[in-house]
C-alpha positions as CSV (number, residue, x, y, z in Angstrom):
1,M,-20.1,300.8,134.5
2,S,-19.4,301.7,138.2
3,R,-22.5,299.7,139.3
4,V,-21.2,296.7,137.4
5,W,-17.9,297.0,139.2
6,T,-19.6,297.4,142.5
7,W,-21.7,294.2,142.0
8,T,-18.6,292.3,140.8
9,I,-16.7,293.2,143.9
10,V,-19.6,292.3,146.1
11,A,-19.9,288.9,144.3
12,F,-16.2,288.2,144.6
13,W,-16.3,289.1,148.4
14,A,-19.3,286.8,148.9
15,I,-17.6,283.9,147.1
16,T,-14.4,284.4,149.0
17,M,-16.2,284.5,152.4
18,G,-18.2,281.4,151.4
19,L,-15.1,279.5,150.7
20,L,-13.5,280.7,153.9
21,V,-16.5,279.5,155.9
22,R,-16.6,276.2,154.1
23,D,-12.9,275.5,154.5
24,K,-12.1,277.0,157.9
25,V,-15.3,277.4,160.0
26,M,-17.6,274.5,159.0
27,P,-15.1,271.7,159.7
28,G,-14.6,273.0,163.3
29,L,-18.4,273.1,163.8
30,L,-19.1,269.7,162.4
31,Q,-16.1,267.9,164.0
32,Q,-16.8,266.4,167.5
33,Y,-14.3,267.7,170.0
34,Y,-12.9,265.5,172.7
35,P,-9.9,265.8,175.0
36,T,-6.6,264.4,173.7
37,Y,-3.5,263.2,175.4
38,A,-1.5,265.9,173.5
39,E,-3.2,268.7,175.4
40,G,-3.8,267.0,178.7
41,L,-0.9,264.7,179.4
42,Y,1.0,267.4,181.4
43,H,-1.8,267.0,184.1
44,L,-0.4,263.5,184.7
45,E,3.3,264.4,184.8
46,E,3.5,263.8,188.5
47,E,5.2,260.5,189.4
48,E,1.9,259.2,190.7
49,T,-1.6,260.5,191.6
50,Q,-4.1,258.8,193.9
51,M,-7.9,259.0,194.3
52,G,-9.7,257.6,197.3
53,I,-13.0,255.8,196.4
54,F,-16.0,256.4,198.7
55,L,-19.5,255.0,198.7
56,Q,-22.3,257.4,199.6
57,G,-24.8,255.7,201.9
58,Q,-27.5,256.5,204.4
59,K,-24.9,256.6,207.2
60,G,-22.5,258.8,205.3
61,E,-19.4,258.1,203.3
62,M,-17.6,254.8,203.5
63,R,-14.1,254.3,202.0
64,I,-14.2,251.2,199.7
65,G,-11.1,251.5,197.5
66,V,-8.3,253.4,195.9
67,S,-7.2,254.3,192.4
68,R,-3.6,255.1,191.5
69,T,-2.4,256.5,188.2
70,S,1.2,257.0,186.9
71,V,2.9,258.1,183.7
72,S,6.3,256.7,182.8
73,P,8.5,257.9,179.8
74,M,9.9,255.2,177.6
75,S,12.9,255.1,175.2
76,A,11.5,255.9,171.8
77,T,13.9,255.8,168.8
78,H,11.3,256.4,166.0
79,P,8.1,258.6,166.0
80,G,5.9,255.5,166.0
81,D,7.6,253.8,169.0
82,A,6.0,253.8,172.4
83,A,7.1,256.9,174.3
84,Y,4.8,257.0,177.3
85,A,3.1,254.4,179.5
86,I,0.0,255.5,181.4
87,Q,-0.9,252.9,184.1
88,N,-3.7,252.7,186.6
89,E,-4.6,250.3,189.3
90,T,-8.1,250.6,190.9
91,T,-9.1,248.3,193.8
92,V,-12.7,248.3,195.2
93,D,-13.9,246.3,198.2
94,L,-17.1,244.7,197.0
95,S,-18.2,243.3,200.3
96,A,-19.9,246.5,201.1
97,L,-21.8,246.4,197.8
98,A,-23.2,242.8,198.2
99,L,-22.3,241.9,194.6
100,S,-22.1,238.4,193.3
101,I,-18.7,238.8,191.5
102,G,-16.5,238.4,194.6
103,S,-15.3,240.4,197.6
104,E,-12.8,242.5,195.7
105,L,-12.5,244.1,192.3
106,T,-9.2,245.1,190.8
107,I,-8.9,246.9,187.5
108,R,-5.5,247.4,185.8
109,T,-5.2,249.5,182.7
110,T,-2.1,250.2,180.6
111,T,-2.1,252.6,177.7
112,L,1.0,253.1,175.5
113,L,1.4,256.3,173.6
114,D,3.8,257.2,170.8
115,S,5.9,260.5,170.8
116,R,2.9,262.3,169.2
117,F,0.7,261.3,172.1
118,R,-1.4,258.9,170.0
119,V,-2.6,255.6,171.4
120,K,-0.7,252.5,170.3
121,T,-2.2,249.9,172.7
122,H,-4.8,249.8,175.4
123,D,-4.9,246.8,177.7
124,I,-7.3,246.1,180.6
125,L,-7.2,243.4,183.2
126,I,-10.3,243.1,185.5
127,R,-9.9,240.6,188.4
128,T,-13.0,239.4,190.2
129,G,-14.2,236.4,192.2
130,L,-15.4,234.9,188.9
131,G,-11.9,235.0,187.4
132,D,-10.0,237.4,185.1
133,F,-11.6,239.5,182.3
134,V,-8.9,240.6,179.8
135,M,-9.2,243.1,177.0
136,N,-6.2,243.8,174.7
137,G,-6.6,246.6,172.2
138,V,-4.3,247.6,169.4
139,V,-4.7,250.6,167.1
140,R,-4.7,249.4,163.6
141,D,-5.1,252.6,161.7
142,E,-6.3,256.2,162.4
143,T,-9.9,255.2,163.2
144,T,-9.9,251.6,164.3
145,L,-9.1,249.9,167.6
146,V,-8.9,246.1,167.3
147,V,-9.8,244.5,170.6
148,Q,-9.7,240.9,171.8
149,I,-11.7,240.0,174.9
150,Q,-11.2,236.9,177.0
151,T,-13.5,236.1,179.9
152,P,-13.9,233.1,182.2
153,L,-17.5,232.8,180.9
154,S,-16.4,232.1,177.3
155,K,-14.2,229.4,175.8
156,E,-13.0,231.5,172.8
157,P,-11.8,235.1,172.8
158,D,-14.2,237.6,171.3
159,R,-12.5,239.8,168.6
160,R,-14.1,243.0,167.3
161,E,-13.2,246.3,165.8
162,L,-14.2,249.6,167.4
163,Y,-14.3,253.1,165.9
164,F,-11.6,254.9,167.6
165,D,-9.4,258.0,167.0
166,S,-5.9,257.2,168.3
167,A,-5.6,260.6,169.9
168,M,-8.7,260.0,172.0
169,A,-8.2,260.1,175.8
170,L,-9.5,256.9,177.3
171,S,-11.0,256.4,180.7
172,T,-8.7,255.2,183.5
173,G,-10.0,252.6,185.9
174,L,-13.5,253.7,186.9
175,S,-12.8,257.3,186.0
176,P,-14.4,258.5,182.8
177,F,-12.8,262.0,182.8
178,H,-9.8,263.4,181.1
179,A,-10.0,267.2,181.4
180,P,-9.3,269.5,178.4
181,S,-7.5,272.8,178.7
182,N,-9.1,276.2,178.8
183,L,-12.2,275.3,180.7
184,R,-15.0,277.9,181.0
185,I,-18.6,277.8,182.1
186,G,-20.8,276.7,179.3
187,R,-18.1,274.9,177.3
188,E,-19.2,271.5,175.9
189,W,-17.3,268.7,174.3
190,T,-17.7,265.0,173.4
191,V,-16.1,262.2,175.4
192,N,-15.9,258.9,173.6
193,R,-15.7,256.5,176.5
194,L,-14.6,252.9,176.4
195,D,-16.2,251.4,179.5
196,P,-13.9,248.8,181.1
197,M,-16.7,247.2,183.2
198,S,-18.9,246.4,180.2
199,A,-17.1,243.1,179.6
200,V,-17.8,242.0,183.2
201,F,-21.5,242.9,183.4
202,G,-22.3,241.5,179.9
203,S,-23.0,244.7,178.0
204,D,-21.6,245.4,174.6
205,V,-18.0,246.6,174.6
206,K,-17.9,249.7,172.4
207,S,-16.9,253.3,172.3
208,K,-19.8,255.4,173.6
209,P,-20.1,259.1,172.9
210,L,-21.0,261.2,176.0
211,M,-21.6,264.9,176.3
212,A,-19.5,266.9,178.8
213,R,-20.5,270.4,179.9
214,V,-18.9,272.9,182.3
215,E,-21.9,273.8,184.5
216,R,-20.6,276.1,187.2
217,M,-17.8,276.8,189.6
218,E,-17.7,275.7,193.3
219,E,-15.3,275.9,196.2
220,I,-14.3,272.5,197.6
221,E,-11.8,271.3,200.1
222,I,-9.2,268.9,198.9
223,L,-6.2,267.8,201.0
224,G,-7.2,270.4,203.6
225,V,-7.0,273.2,201.2
226,K,-10.0,275.1,199.8
227,R,-9.9,275.4,196.0
228,N,-12.1,276.8,193.2
229,A,-13.2,274.1,190.8
230,F,-15.2,273.8,187.6
231,V,-18.1,271.4,188.0
232,V,-18.4,269.4,184.8
233,S,-21.3,267.0,184.0
234,L,-20.9,264.0,181.8
235,R,-24.2,262.5,180.4
236,G,-25.2,259.9,177.9
237,D,-27.3,256.9,177.5
238,R,-28.1,255.8,181.0
239,Y,-25.0,257.5,182.3
240,D,-24.6,260.5,184.6
241,A,-21.4,261.6,186.2
242,L,-19.8,264.8,187.7
243,A,-16.2,266.0,188.1
244,W,-14.7,268.9,190.0
245,I,-11.7,270.1,188.0
246,G,-9.3,272.7,189.3
247,E,-8.4,275.9,187.5
248,D,-5.0,274.3,186.7
249,G,-6.8,271.3,185.0
250,A,-6.2,268.8,187.8
251,I,-9.2,266.5,188.5
252,L,-9.9,266.9,192.2
253,Q,-13.1,264.9,192.7
254,E,-15.5,262.7,190.7
255,K,-18.9,261.3,191.2
256,V,-19.4,258.2,189.0
257,P,-22.1,255.6,188.7
258,F,-21.1,252.1,189.4
259,T,-23.7,249.3,189.5
260,A,-27.3,249.1,190.7
261,G,-27.4,252.9,190.5
262,L,-25.0,253.4,193.4
263,P,-23.0,256.6,193.2
264,M,-19.3,256.5,194.1
265,F,-17.0,259.5,194.9
266,M,-13.4,259.5,193.9
267,R,-11.4,262.2,195.6
268,R,-7.7,263.3,195.3
269,E,-5.6,262.4,198.3
270,P,-1.9,261.9,199.2
271,V,-0.2,259.0,197.6
272,S,0.2,256.1,200.1
273,A,2.4,253.0,199.9
274,P,1.0,250.2,197.7
275,G,-1.4,247.9,199.5
276,K,-2.7,250.6,201.8
């Protein structure tokens, strides 16, 4: 009889642990993790942040642009109302790149979040010598972003639906990174990137999953101060970028591909007056 009770207890324990693994462990293993605004918005709580943009050439670095990001609270009465506006303006001098789309590129993005830090709308204006490329996105439900794209190369707007989680952190300007909390060497996560330049260069506008990984730590100098930073890689289909992220979660420097395989560095710097 004691043996029967022993095997009964073992069977009950095995079933209980199996249910625990199924309900608590497996969903976390199967779900793709990505940074969200809910855990990372406090990194942007400064009134404005600025990144200088530099082109790495044979004669050294050449400054070709600037990217400014700001977060503004909004008056929200109900949970679904817009509560935050994240705005970015990136300007790049294209004369140094010998591109056929004009001498200057300006990207303006505006993302509205509700009080739960979930995306409501995501709008992009890209101004080139060819004209304005506009993408307006509205979150329709928990997994769908409806976008309308208008370009000077098409007579009618292009409307499509993209898979999208409304908590997903979107790229800002040319920057693909939105750092998660609790970085450690070896940690990996998924970044679902919506490339703002895809409408200009004729590629398909869609959300592309990329794999981010914390590779190592390095000491870099930013604003005249040496700081320890996590070096994070971001790789996917024909895409390879790096970011140096401080121990406090602030993005200090990025190396991002642009066009024709040219790498550009974006580096934290003091905020200057608009137009400088």
